[in-house]
N, C-alpha and C positions, 0 to 999 in steps of 0.2 A: 954165335952172337952177331956176326955179320949178316947172317940170314935174317935175324929179327929186325935189325935196322933197315934192311932193304924192304922187308915186308911193310914196315911202318911208313916208309917213304911212298911206296906204291899205293897204300891205302889213301893217303892224303891226295895224291895225284889223281887217283881214280875218283875221289869225291868231287874234286873241282871239275873233272872232265864230264861228269854227269850233269852239270848245270849249264844252261844257256841264258844269256842276258835277255831281259824282257823290256821292250820299248813299245810306244804307241805313236801313231801318226798325229800330227798337230796341224790345225788350221788357224790362221791368224789374219786379221785385217791389216792391210798395208799401213805402216806407221805404228802398229801395236807391238806387243812383246810376246815372244814365244818361249815356252819353257820345255826343254827336252830332258826327259828322265829315263835313266837306265837302272834296272834292278836285277839282283841275283839273290835267290833264296839262301843258298849255302855257298860260302866262299872261304877258302883257306888262305886268306891274305893275298889273293890274286888281284892284280891291278885291273882297273876299269879305265876306258878311254873313249872320248867323243871326238869324231872328225867330221868335217863339212863335206858337201858334195864334191869339192875339188880334192878330197882325201887329205886335207890339211888338218893336223891335230889341233883341236881347240883346247881340251883339258886332258891331262894324264893324272888320274887320281885328283888330288887337290891342287895340282900345279898347272898354271895357265901356260899354254904353249904358243898361242897366236896372239899377236899384239892387235887387239881390236877392242876399243873401249865399250863397244856395244855388248860384248860377251862377258858374262860374269858367272861366278860359281854360286850355286844355290845351296847344295848339300853334297858332301863327300864322305863316304864310309866304305867298309868292306862289302856292304850289301847294296849301296846306291851311289849313283853319280848323277846329279842334276845341275844343268846350266841354263842360263837365260840369254836370249838374244833380243835386245830392245831396238826400237825404231826400225822394224823389219821393212825391207824393201822387196820389190818383185825379184830382184837378183838373188835374194837369200833363199828363194824357193828351190827345193830339191830334196835329195835323199841323204840323210845324215846317218852315220854308222856308230854304234856302240860296240866296243871290243872287250872281251874278257880274255886276259892273257894266260891261257892254259896251254897245255901241249896236246893237240894243236890249239891255236887261237880260235875262239868262238865269237861270232858277231851276230848283231841284230840290227835291222834297218828301221828307220823312222822317217816318213816323208813329211816335209814341211810344206804346206800349201799356203800361199799368200793371196788373199783376195784383193783385187783392184777396186777401189771405191769409185763409183761413177761421179763425174763432175756434175755440178748443178745444171739442170736442163735449161735450155733456152728455146723460146717460141719465136718463130719468124714467119713472115708472110702477111702480117697485118699492117694495113695502112689506113689511117683514120681520115675522114669518115668513110663508111661503106654505104652505098645506096641500097635501099630495099629492093630485093629481087636479085642482087648480084651473087655470083658464085664465089665463095671464100675458100682459100686453101691455106691452112696453117700447118707448119712443120715444127716438131719438137725433136731436139737432138741432145745427146749426152755422150761424153767420151770417157775413156779410162776405166771402164768396167771390166772385171775379170771374175767370173765368166760374164758373158754378155747380159746386160741389164734388160729388164722388161719395161715397156712404156704403155701406159693406159691413159685414155682421154675421158674427161667428164664435162658435162654441160648441165648446169642447174642441178648438180649433185647426182646426175644420172649418167651412167657410163655409156659411151658410144662405142659400139663394137666394130662397125664397118670402117676400118682404118687400114692404111698400108704400113708395113714394117720392113725395115732394112737394117742389116748388121754387116759391119765392115771391120776387118782386122787392122789394128793400129800399126805404126811403123816398127815398134818394138816386138811385134809379133806375139805379144803376150796379152794385151788388152784389146778392147773392142770399142768402136764408136757405133752407137745405135740411134736410128732416127725413125720417126713415125709421122705420117701425113694424114691430115683430116680435111675432107672436102664436104662442104654443105652450102645450101642456098639460104641466104639470110632474109628475115622479114622483120617487121617492127617489134614483134615480141622478143627479138634477140637483143634489142637495145638495152645496154646496162648489164647484160648477162656475163658472168665470169666463166670463161673456158679454161679448164685446168688440165695440164699435162703432168702425170704422176709417174715417177721412176721407182720401181721396186727392185731391190737387190739384197742378197743375203748379207752383204757387208754393212747394211744400214740398220741392222738390229730392229727390224719391224717399224722403223721410222722413215717412211719414203720421202724422197725429195720431190718438190713440186715447183711448177712454173705456172703463172696465171696471166691471162690476157682478158681484160674487160672490153667488150665489144661496144662500139658506137655506131649506131645505124641511123641514117637520115631517111625520113619518109614524109610523104605529103600529109597535110592535116586531115583529121577526122573531126566532124562537126555534129553537134546535137543541140537542139533548142529545148530548154526546160522552162515551162510556165510556172509562175508562183502559185497559181490556183488551177485546178482542173475544170472549174465551172465558172468562167468569167461572167459577171453580171453588170448591167448598166449602172453607171454611177460609181463603181468600185475601181480601185487602182489595180494595175497588172504589171508584173515584171517578167520579162522574157530574158533568160540567161543563155548566152551562146557558149556552150562548153566545147572548146576546140583543143585538140591534142595533135602535136606534130613536132618534128625535129628538123631544123630549128623551130622554136616555139613561134607560132603565128601571132603577130601583134601589129596593129589593132585589128578588129573585125569590122566589117561593113554591113550596115542594116539597110534594107530597102522594103518597100511595100508595093505589091502588085507590079513589080518590075521597075518602079520609079523611086524617087526620094520620099522620105517620110513627109506626110502632108501637113503636119502640125508640130513644128519644132518646139513651140512653147509648151505644148502638152505632152509631147513625146521626147523624152530626154534620154540621150545615149551616154552611158558612163562605163567606160572600159568595155567589157563584154556584155553589159546589161542594157536592155531597152526598157525604160520605165514610162508607162502610160499613166498619167496622174489620175484621170478618171475616164471611164469608158462610156462611149455612146455608140449608137448603131452605125454611125459613119466609120467606125474603126474596123468594121468587118472587112476581112480580106486576107491575103496570103503574105506573110512576113518572111523575109529571107535573110539569113545570116551567112556571110561569106568570109572565109579565112584563107590567107595566102602566106606561104613561106618560100624560101629559095628553091624548093623542090617542086612545088606545084600548088594547086588551088582546090578547095573543096567548099561545099555549102550545104545548108539544111533549110527546110521550109516549115512554117507553122501556120495553119489555117485558123484564124481567129473568128469565132462566132459569139457575139455579145448577146447574152440571154436577158429576158425581161426579169425585173425584180418581182417575185411572187407577191400577190395581194393578200393582206391579212385583215379581214373585215369583221366588225362587231355584229352581233345578232340583229340590232335595230337600225343598221345603217341604211338598208334598202327595204321599203315597205311596198309590196305590190298594190296595184289599184283596187284589187278585190278587198283589201283590208279596210278601205274607207267605209264601205257599207257595213262591214262587220263591227267597226268601232262605233258607228251610229247606233246600231242595235244594242250594243253593250251598254252604252250610256243610258238608254231608256230604262233598262232593268237595273235598279240600284241595289236590290236586296237579294237577288237570286244567286245562290252559291254556284250555279252552273256557269255564270259569267266568267268567273276567274279561270275555271278549267277551259272554257271556250277560248278565252283570250290567249291562254298559254298554248293551247293546241294550234291556234292560228299563227302565233309568233314563231313557233319552231321551224316551219318551212322558211321563214325569213332569215333565220340564222344561217342558212345555206346559200344565201344570195351570192351570186358570182360563181357558184359551183353548179352541180347538176340540179336543175329546178324540180320542185314537187309536181305532182299531178294536179293541175288546176281544176279539173272536173271533180276530183274527189273533195277538194277544199270547198267548192261551190255547193256540193251536196250536203256537206256538214253544216255550212252556214244556213242553208235552207231549212234543215231539220231544227237547228237552234231557234231560228225565227218562228217556225211553226209552233214549237213547244212554248216559246215565250208568249205568243198571242193566245194560245189556249189557256195558259196560266192566268193571264189578265182577265180573260172572259169569265173563267170560273170564280176568280176572286171578286169580280163585280157582282155576280149573281149572289154570292154568299153575303156580301155587305148589304145588298138590297133587302134580302129576306130578314136579316137581323134588325134593320131599321123599322120594318113594318111591325114586327112583334113588339118592339119597344113602344111605339105609339099606341098600340092596342092596350098594353098594360097600363098606360098612363090614363086611359079613358074608362076606368072602372065605373059601372053604374049606368052606362049609356047603351047597353046591349039591346034594349027594347025601342030605341029611337027609330022613327020612320026614315029619317035621312041623316046625313052627316052633320048638318047645321044643328039640328035638334039634339044630336048626340053630344055635340060639343057643349051646348048650353046646359044640358042635364048632367054632364060629367062632374065628378068631385072636384072641388076647387074652382076658383074664379077664372074668368077668361084671361085675366091678366096673367095669372100663374101659368095658364096654358101657353101663352105667348112666350113666357120666359123659358119654358122647357123645350122650345123648338131647337132642333139641331140641324145644321146644314152640312152637307157633304159635297165636296167638290169632286 
């Protein structure tokens, strides 16, 4: 019987000896809460214990051994002992031990890593304002990071790679101070630009800390003259706008013409940056200069004004060449010929281009000569036709006088009286 009891005791003892406690390393951000867990798969009512890096017992099963309000029991059973450490500091970092009280005692280690959160970065080295062309040196610094933080620079959302990096260990020998220096030469395009220093660290949960510096750059004015019309014409108004940019902003601007004052102040009115010429004439031709000045320097621009003539718009009958006079006289003499209208129309067409490229006068003279010749021929033929028709008419009226020896006898012998013959006479002009 004693042998059976001994065997049972040895079986239990051997079962617990075959088990080791299981733990895991823990990483926590400074100020956070760490949970330490110790597990055992098989346990014959053997006690579990947590102790700190100084080998001080924190919990023995469910009994608190160290008076520290930051340490609390999470779960206690024969298979698990879990505790929490809140408001973790860098001094809490180290190796914690879970012990299973068997014969012999079996232990497992868990390392608590505490991340040091970097302080908000600061940018130094900027003094406002900076003159265009100066060399600027900006430094970004952050302290308290563990491990050392990473610093990156951005300008206009574009990362700048060529920077200097420096890492120094803090006095506690656990955290680091990191600094980065950016050197570049400024120009007017940098005015108002935001330069950003970004600190990346694993303790920030993918939300980096940033510092921003908006640049203020002073530079000499840039000047440009803009006319209200690209083709100024005589009699029209003209506005010349002097567009000036600079920092500090130049105000006001100075207008001159051909190196001197404006010649006609009543007609040339300056309003702010605008020169308003009420109506243009040829005496306004010349070089106009706009000059802008600020505390950094002076700049100017020039505009050469050329006043153009107003283009002429003429009606077709405005100008009649001297050749038309003879043509008109001929046209009036022929009152019924259809050719007249066509001739007059063809003669007027060249006049419609008066003031532009003139027609060939020799060609027009030839056409007029042909028209006159045709007209004269028509008159001649018409006269002959009328003469023949009249002779036939008189002969028909003198029936019965064919055998008369002369004209007087024929008239006396003709049918009808002499009086009737007189009444039938016709006259043609």
